[in-house]
C-alpha positions in Angstrom: -38.0 -119.3 -48.4 -40.6 -120.3 -45.8 -44.0 -118.9 -47.0 -46.0 -119.9 -43.9 -47.2 -116.9 -41.8 -46.8 -117.1 -38.0 -50.6 -116.9 -37.5 -51.3 -119.7 -40.1 -53.6 -121.8 -37.9 -55.9 -118.8 -37.0 -55.8 -117.7 -40.6 -56.9 -121.1 -41.9 -59.7 -121.2 -39.4 -60.9 -117.8 -40.6 -60.7 -118.9 -44.3 -62.6 -122.1 -43.5 -65.4 -120.0 -41.9 -66.0 -118.1 -45.1 -66.7 -121.4 -47.0 -65.2 -120.1 -50.2 -62.6 -122.7 -51.1 -63.6 -124.9 -54.1 -66.7 -122.8 -54.9 -67.6 -122.1 -58.6 -66.9 -118.7 -60.2 -69.3 -115.9 -59.4 -70.2 -112.9 -61.4 -69.7 -110.4 -58.6 -66.0 -111.4 -58.2 -65.5 -111.6 -62.0 -66.8 -108.1 -62.3 -64.3 -106.8 -59.8 -61.5 -108.6 -61.7 -62.7 -107.0 -65.0 -62.8 -103.5 -63.4 -59.3 -104.0 -62.1 -57.9 -104.8 -65.6 -59.6 -101.7 -67.0 -58.5 -99.4 -64.2 -54.9 -100.4 -64.3 -54.6 -101.2 -68.0 -53.2 -104.6 -67.3 -54.2 -107.9 -69.1 -54.6 -110.2 -66.0 -56.4 -109.9 -62.7 -56.9 -112.7 -60.2 -58.7 -113.1 -56.9 -57.1 -116.1 -54.9 -57.6 -117.7 -51.6 -54.7 -119.6 -50.0 -55.3 -122.7 -47.8 -52.9 -125.3 -46.4 -51.2 -126.4 -49.6 -52.9 -124.8 -52.5 -53.9 -121.4 -53.9 -57.6 -121.6 -55.0 -58.2 -119.1 -57.8 -61.8 -117.8 -57.5 -61.6 -115.3 -60.3 -59.3 -115.2 -63.3 -59.6 -112.4 -65.9 -57.4 -112.4 -69.0 -55.8 -115.8 -68.3 -56.9 -119.4 -68.6 -55.4 -121.5 -65.8 -56.5 -124.2 -63.5 -58.4 -123.3 -60.4 -55.8 -124.6 -58.1 -52.0 -124.3 -58.1 -49.4 -125.3 -55.5 -48.9 -122.7 -52.8 -45.1 -123.0 -53.3 -45.5 -121.9 -57.0 -47.5 -118.7 -56.2 -46.3 -115.1 -55.9 -49.5 -114.5 -54.0 -48.0 -116.6 -51.2 -45.2 -114.1 -50.9 -47.8 -111.3 -50.7 -49.7 -113.2 -48.0 -46.4 -113.7 -46.0 -45.6 -110.0 -46.3 -49.1 -109.1 -45.2 -49.0 -105.9 -47.2 -49.1 -104.8 -50.8 -46.3 -106.4 -52.8 -45.0 -105.2 -56.2 -42.5 -107.0 -58.5 -41.7 -104.5 -61.3 -39.5 -107.0 -63.2 -40.3 -110.6 -62.3 -37.4 -112.2 -64.2 -34.8 -110.2 -62.1 -36.1 -111.7 -58.9 -37.6 -115.0 -60.1 -34.4 -116.9 -59.1 -35.0 -115.9 -55.4 -38.2 -118.0 -55.2 -37.4 -121.6 -56.3 -40.5 -123.5 -57.3 -41.3 -127.1 -58.3 -43.0 -126.2 -61.6 -43.2 -123.4 -64.1 -42.8 -119.9 -62.6 -44.6 -116.6 -63.5 -41.6 -115.6 -65.7 -41.8 -118.9 -67.6 -45.3 -117.8 -68.7 -43.9 -114.5 -70.0 -45.1 -112.3 -67.0 -42.8 -109.5 -66.0 -45.0 -107.4 -63.7 -46.9 -108.4 -60.5 -48.8 -106.3 -57.9 -50.9 -108.0 -55.2 -52.5 -107.0 -51.9 -53.9 -109.1 -49.2 -57.7 -109.6 -48.7 -58.1 -109.0 -45.0 -61.0 -110.3 -42.9 -62.7 -108.4 -40.0 -60.3 -110.0 -37.5 -57.3 -108.7 -39.3 -56.2 -112.0 -40.9 -55.3 -112.3 -44.5 -57.2 -115.0 -46.3 -56.3 -114.3 -49.9 -54.9 -111.9 -52.4 -56.2 -109.8 -55.3 -53.4 -109.4 -57.9 -52.6 -107.9 -61.2 -50.1 -109.2 -63.8 -48.6 -107.9 -67.0 -46.2 -108.8 -69.8 -44.2 -105.5 -69.6 -41.9 -104.1 -66.9 -43.6 -101.1 -65.3 -43.9 -99.2 -62.1 -46.8 -98.9 -59.7 -47.7 -95.5 -58.3 -49.0 -94.6 -54.8 -52.4 -93.8 -56.3 -52.5 -97.2 -58.0 -51.5 -98.9 -54.7 -54.4 -97.1 -52.8 -56.8 -98.1 -55.5 -55.8 -101.8 -55.4 -56.1 -101.8 -51.6 -59.7 -100.4 -52.0 -60.5 -103.2 -54.4 -59.3 -105.7 -51.8 -61.7 -104.1 -49.3 -64.6 -104.4 -51.9 -63.7 -108.1 -52.3 -63.8 -108.7 -48.6 -67.2 -106.9 -48.3 -68.6 -109.2 -51.1 -67.3 -112.3 -49.1 -69.0 -111.1 -46.0 -72.3 -110.7 -47.9 -72.0 -114.2 -49.3 -71.3 -115.6 -45.9 -74.2 -113.8 -44.4 -76.5 -115.2 -47.1 -75.1 -118.7 -46.4 -75.6 -118.3 -42.6 -79.1 -117.2 -43.1 -79.8 -120.2 -45.3 -78.2 -122.5 -42.8 -80.2 -120.9 -40.0 -83.4 -121.6 -41.9 -82.4 -125.2 -42.5 -81.4 -125.6 -38.8 -84.7 -124.2 -37.7 -86.4 -126.8 -39.9 -84.2 -129.5 -38.5 -84.8 -128.3 -34.9 -88.6 -128.5 -35.5 -88.2 -132.0 -37.0 -86.1 -133.2 -34.1 -88.7 -131.9 -31.6 -91.2 -134.0 -33.4 -88.9 -137.0 -34.1 -91.6 -139.5 -33.3 -94.4 -137.7 -35.0 -94.2 -139.3 -38.4 -97.5 -137.6 -39.5 -95.8 -134.2 -39.1 -92.8 -135.3 -41.2 -95.1 -137.0 -43.7 -96.9 -133.7 -44.4 -93.9 -131.4 -44.2 -93.6 -128.9 -47.2 -89.9 -130.0 -47.6 -88.4 -133.4 -48.4 -87.4 -135.2 -45.2 -86.1 -138.6 -44.4 -84.5 -140.3 -41.4 -81.8 -142.9 -41.9 -81.0 -145.2 -38.9 -77.7 -146.8 -38.0 -74.5 -147.3 -40.0 -76.5 -149.2 -42.7 -78.5 -146.0 -43.2 -81.8 -147.8 -43.1 -84.7 -145.7 -44.3 -86.9 -145.4 -41.2 -89.0 -142.4 -42.3 -89.5 -140.9 -45.8 -92.2 -138.4 -46.5 -94.0 -138.0 -49.8 -91.8 -135.1 -50.9 -88.5 -137.0 -50.6 -90.0 -140.1 -52.3 -90.9 -137.8 -55.2 -87.3 -136.4 -55.2 -85.9 -139.9 -55.2 -88.4 -141.1 -57.8 -89.3 -144.1 -55.5 -92.4 -145.4 -53.7 -92.8 -146.1 -50.0 -91.5 -149.7 -50.7 -88.0 -148.3 -50.1 -88.9 -147.8 -46.4 -87.0 -150.4 -44.3 -84.2 -150.7 -47.0 -80.7 -149.3 -46.7 -79.9 -146.3 -48.9 -77.5 -148.5 -50.8 -80.2 -150.9 -51.8 -83.0 -148.4 -52.2 -81.0 -146.1 -54.4 -78.3 -148.3 -56.1 -77.5 -145.4 -58.6 -75.7 -143.6 -55.7 -72.9 -146.1 -56.0 -69.9 -144.3 -57.3 -71.3 -140.9 -56.3 -70.0 -139.1 -53.2 -73.2 -139.2 -51.1 -72.9 -142.6 -49.4 -69.4 -141.5 -48.2 -70.8 -138.2 -47.0 -73.4 -140.0 -44.9 -70.7 -142.1 -43.4 -68.6 -139.1 -42.6 -71.5 -137.3 -40.9 -72.2 -140.5 -38.9 -68.5 -140.6 -37.8 -67.9 -136.9 -37.1 -71.3 -136.1 -35.6 -71.2 -132.9 -37.7 -73.9 -131.8 -40.2 -73.1 -131.5 -43.9 -74.6 -128.7 -46.0 -75.0 -129.1 -49.8 -75.7 -126.1 -52.0 -76.8 -126.7 -55.6 -75.0 -130.0 -55.7 -75.8 -132.4 -58.6 -76.8 -136.1 -58.3 -77.7 -138.7 -60.8 -80.9 -140.5 -59.9 -83.2 -143.1 -61.6 -86.6 -141.6 -61.3 -89.6 -143.5 -62.8 -87.2 -145.6 -64.8 -85.4 -142.6 -66.3 -81.8 -141.6 -65.5 -81.8 -137.9 -64.6 -79.2 -135.3 -63.5 -80.8 -133.3 -60.7 -79.7 -130.5 -58.3 -80.4 -130.1 -54.6 -79.9 -127.8 -51.6 -79.8 -130.1 -48.5 -78.5 -130.8 -45.1 -77.5 -134.1 -43.5 -78.2 -133.6 -39.8 -76.9 -136.2 -37.2 -79.5 -137.1 -34.6 -77.9 -138.2 -31.3 -78.9 -140.1 -28.2 -78.5 -138.9 -24.6 -74.8 -140.0 -24.6 -74.1 -137.8 -27.6 -73.6 -140.7 -30.0 -75.0 -140.4 -33.5 -77.8 -142.9 -34.0 -79.6 -141.5 -37.1 -79.2 -139.0 -39.9 -82.0 -136.6 -41.0 -82.1 -135.5 -44.6 -83.8 -132.1 -45.3 -83.7 -131.3 -49.0 -85.1 -129.0 -51.6 -84.8 -129.8 -55.3 -83.5 -126.8 -57.4 -83.1 -128.6 -60.7 -85.5 -126.3 -62.6 -83.9 -123.2 -61.1 -80.4 -124.4 -62.2 -81.7 -125.3 -65.7 -83.4 -121.9 -66.0 -80.3 -120.1 -64.9 -78.1 -122.0 -67.3 -80.6 -121.4 -70.1 -80.6 -117.7 -69.2 -76.8 -117.6 -69.2 -76.8 -119.4 -72.6 -79.4 -116.9 -73.9 -77.3 -114.0 -72.7 -74.3 -115.5 -74.4 -76.2 -116.0 -77.7 -77.5 -112.5 -77.5 -74.0 -111.2 -76.9 -72.7 -113.2 -79.9 -75.6 -111.9 -82.0 -74.7 -108.3 -81.1 -71.0 -108.7 -81.8 -71.5 -110.5 -85.1 -74.3 -108.2 -86.4 -73.6 -106.1 -89.5 -75.8 -103.4 -88.1 -74.6 -101.3 -85.2 -75.8 -102.8 -81.9 -75.4 -102.0 -78.2 -77.0 -103.2 -75.0 -77.6 -100.7 -72.2 -78.2 -101.6 -68.5 -80.6 -99.6 -66.4 -82.0 -96.1 -66.8 -78.5 -94.7 -66.5 -77.9 -96.4 -69.8 -74.7 -98.2 -68.8 -73.0 -99.7 -71.9 -72.6 -103.5 -71.3 -72.1 -104.9 -74.8 -71.2 -103.0 -78.0 -70.1 -104.1 -81.4 -67.5 -102.7 -83.8 -70.0 -101.0 -86.0 -71.2 -98.7 -83.2 -67.6 -98.1 -82.1 -66.8 -97.0 -85.6 -69.6 -94.5 -85.5 -68.5 -93.2 -82.1 -64.9 -93.3 -83.0 -64.1 -95.1 -79.8 -62.8 -98.5 -78.7 -64.5 -101.0 -76.3 -62.2 -100.2 -73.4 -63.2 -96.5 -73.5 -67.0 -97.1 -73.4 -67.9 -100.4 -71.7 -69.1 -99.6 -68.2 -69.8 -96.0 -69.0 -73.1 -94.2 -69.0 -74.2 -92.9 -72.5 -75.1 -89.7 -70.7 -71.4 -89.3 -69.7 -70.0 -90.5 -73.0 -72.0 -87.8 -75.0 -73.1 -85.1 -72.5 -75.8 -82.8 -73.8 -76.6 -85.1 -76.7 -80.4 -84.8 -77.5 -82.5 -85.9 -80.5 -86.1 -86.6 -81.1 -85.3 -90.3 -80.5 -83.1 -89.8 -77.5 -83.1 -89.9 -74.5 -86.8 -89.6 -73.8 -88.1 -92.3 -76.2 -85.3 -94.7 -75.1 -86.1 -94.3 -71.4 -89.9 -94.7 -72.1 -89.2 -98.3 -73.3 -88.4 -99.2 -69.7 -92.0 -98.4 -68.9 -93.9 -99.2 -72.1 -92.0 -102.6 -72.5 -92.7 -102.1 -76.2 -90.1 -101.7 -79.0 -89.9 -98.4 -80.9 -88.2 -97.3 -84.1 -87.2 -94.1 -85.8 -86.1 -93.6 -89.4 -83.5 -91.2 -90.8 -82.9 -89.3 -87.5 -80.2 -86.7 -87.9 -77.7 -87.1 -85.0 -74.8 -84.9 -84.1 -72.3 -86.4 -81.7 -70.8 -83.2 -80.1 -67.8 -85.2 -78.6 -66.6 -86.2 -82.1 -64.2 -84.1 -84.2 -66.0 -81.2 -86.0 -69.4 -82.3 -84.5 -69.9 -85.0 -87.1 -73.5 -85.5 -88.3 -75.1 -88.8 -89.1 -78.5 -90.0 -90.4 -79.6 -93.1 -88.6 -82.4 -95.7 -88.5 -82.8 -96.4 -84.8 -84.7 -99.3 -83.0 -85.0 -99.8 -79.3 -85.9 -103.3 -78.0 -86.7 -104.0 -74.3 -85.0 -107.1 -72.8 -87.3 -108.7 -70.2 -85.6 -110.8 -67.5 -86.9 -113.9 -65.8 -88.6 -111.7 -63.2 -90.5 -110.0 -65.9 -88.6 -106.7 -65.5 -87.0 -104.6 -68.2 -83.5 -103.9 -66.9 -81.7 -103.8 -70.3 -82.4 -102.2 -73.7 -80.9 -103.4 -77.0 -80.4 -100.6 -79.5 -79.9 -101.3 -83.2 -78.5 -98.5 -85.4 -78.3 -98.5 -89.2 -76.1 -95.7 -90.7 -78.1 -94.4 -93.7 -76.1 -91.1 -94.0 -74.8 -91.8 -97.5 -78.2 -92.9 -98.7 -80.0 -89.8 -97.3 -77.3 -87.5 -98.7 -77.5 -89.1 -102.1 -81.3 -88.8 -102.1 -81.1 -85.2 -101.0 -78.5 -84.5 -103.7 -80.8 -86.2 -106.2 -83.8 -84.1 -105.0 -81.8 -80.9 -105.3 -80.5 -81.8 -108.7 -84.1 -82.5 -109.8 -85.2 -79.1 -108.5 -82.4 -77.4 -110.3 -83.1 -79.3 -113.5 -86.8 -78.4 -113.3 -85.9 -74.7 -113.0 -83.5 -75.0 -115.9 -86.2 -76.7 -118.0 -88.7 -74.0 -117.2 -86.3 -71.3 -118.1 -85.5 -73.0 -121.4 -89.2 -73.4 -122.2 -89.8 -69.7 -121.5 -86.8 -68.8 -123.7 -88.1 -71.0 -126.6 -91.6 -69.4 -126.3 -90.1 -65.9 -126.4 -88.0 -66.9 -129.4 -91.0 -68.3 -131.2 -92.9 -65.1 -130.5 -90.0 -62.9 -131.8 -89.7 -65.1 -134.8 -93.4 -64.8 -135.5 -93.2 -61.0 -135.3 -90.1 -61.1 -137.6 -92.1 -63.1 -140.2 -94.9 -60.7 -140.0 -92.5 -57.8 -140.5 -90.9 -59.5 -143.4 -94.3 -60.0 -145.0 -95.2 -56.3 -144.6 -91.8 -55.4 -145.9 -92.3 -57.6 -149.0 -95.7 -56.0 -149.6 -94.2 -52.6 -149.4 -91.5 -53.6 -151.8 -94.1 -54.8 -154.3 -96.0 -51.5 -154.0 -92.9 -49.5 -154.6 -91.9 -51.7 -157.5 -95.3 -51.3 -159.1 -95.3 -47.6 -158.5 -91.9 -47.2 -160.2 -93.0 -49.1 -163.1 -96.0 -46.8 -163.7 -94.0 -43.6 -163.7 -93.0 -42.0 -167.1 -89.5 -42.6 -168.2 -88.6 -38.9 -167.9 -89.7 -38.9 -164.3 -87.5 -41.7 -163.3 
């Protein structure tokens, strides 16, 4: 079937305006996908954008696929064509209706699909948010409304991203405009706070290069007067010389955001990252005669972000593999972000039930001397705090189960120096405390028994002493009687 909408040209123009095709994954979209899988209890969620021939998968949760698939192979193309929420409750039953060139959804074991268009402000569908599952199932009206609302949230996020890009471009264009107004003022360019160079003609001869851009390139002013190809031979095989030529031909600027390049700086090969614009400069006839480069190096920012991401991953791995119970909370609402199995065993919950929830909502009314006041104080004090053998009763558990816990709170300080997360370590010492208390009680009872025994022995000894004394007196009396009897006359006896 023909999966090209009637308004395809206008739709593609709208999609292009949002500058989202071929962009890397972003946490905000991934979070929406994760929420979708949790809300609908389905294993797979994707956010896709459909251009001329391909479906670009911006977010993929629960499935590892390439970022681009042919448009003809995608159920999302059907959703886009319908321009409304589309549900396939049993994909194998309808799969033969949509012939494709490669493997179909059914070939991968999928049986359920629900997708709804992502609609821009001008009413055109630029993509689809969809859910997929391995079981045949229905999709209620309430679920349909919720999926549509998620599509609106995705569109709002796209608008915010575009606004940020437009503001960045506006700032760059402002800088370019000022540079153009002072095209012949090399002194102004030389002392500009950003890296600027002007390349003249098809050969891209370096006419002007300020100190900042020479530092970025790792070159000296000896490159002025040379072509870019000769001044920076390491660009051969990288896309930038071709981009310059395209800008010269089209007369349209090119914007690069956090793009990487390999440069030889001070004799060392380095991988570096830049935000930049290649702006064509035109003569009175409108023909491009030069290209201005305005660039900012963001290598350290990218490295710091990657290091932070790696640290966060290592921290998560540490939490999940720890033999102690560990959980990471976000913000003063104590939203559960990461939790290991030891904690889940204590709570008698699974991860799907608690991740994303506030601890206040999970155990309402739960108060101990260690929670919640001391935990929240860590946000302000920025110092770790520990408690030992705290008795905790979780009222939401069966029979209000009681635990004795060693608890430690650790502030996690972000790159801005703020405490936005707290890591909590719990050690269940219930059995140890109960055993000690039982031992203490046994010792008390044993002491009382010993004291009673000693008292009984003392009383027995006293009675025995008295008995011995009585026996002695009785013996003496017996001797007296015996002597008396022996002295009496025989007749008297």
